[in-house]
C-alpha atoms as one frame of an Amber mdcrd trajectory, in Angstrom:
protein
  89.724  98.021 114.100  89.025  98.023 110.392  85.262  97.474 110.197  85.255
  96.069 106.671  87.741  93.280 107.492  87.451  92.940 111.265  91.234  93.221
 111.591  92.671  95.182 114.448  95.938  97.067 114.293  98.077  99.314 116.457
 100.436 102.025 115.349 102.108 105.050 116.808 101.008 108.448 115.553 102.398
 111.940 115.932 100.445 115.175 115.664 102.163 118.510 115.132 100.082 121.617
 115.867 100.891 125.195 114.976  99.082 127.670 117.199  98.622 131.405 116.710
  96.576 133.722 118.913  95.319 130.748 120.925  93.940 128.932 117.875  95.221
 125.951 115.928  96.126 127.192 112.458  97.911 124.076 111.166  97.762 120.408
 112.022  99.959 117.649 110.617  99.086 114.030 111.383 101.811 111.447 110.877
 100.790 107.789 110.711 101.833 104.557 109.050  99.398 104.536 106.123 100.764
 101.206 104.864  99.714  99.556 108.137  96.214 101.019 107.758  96.031  99.808
 104.149  97.021  96.287 105.233  94.255  96.245 107.855  91.623  97.205 105.266
  92.940  95.025 102.399  90.556  92.251 101.434
């Protein structure tokens, strides 16, 4: 939920990790930023 507007939203996300020597060395988060922007828009 967007606290500033009170709007709730749902969206799928994907996270891509790159691991080396048992540690995460890269992380890419994929999300629908337009949907987030709409939830927070006044």
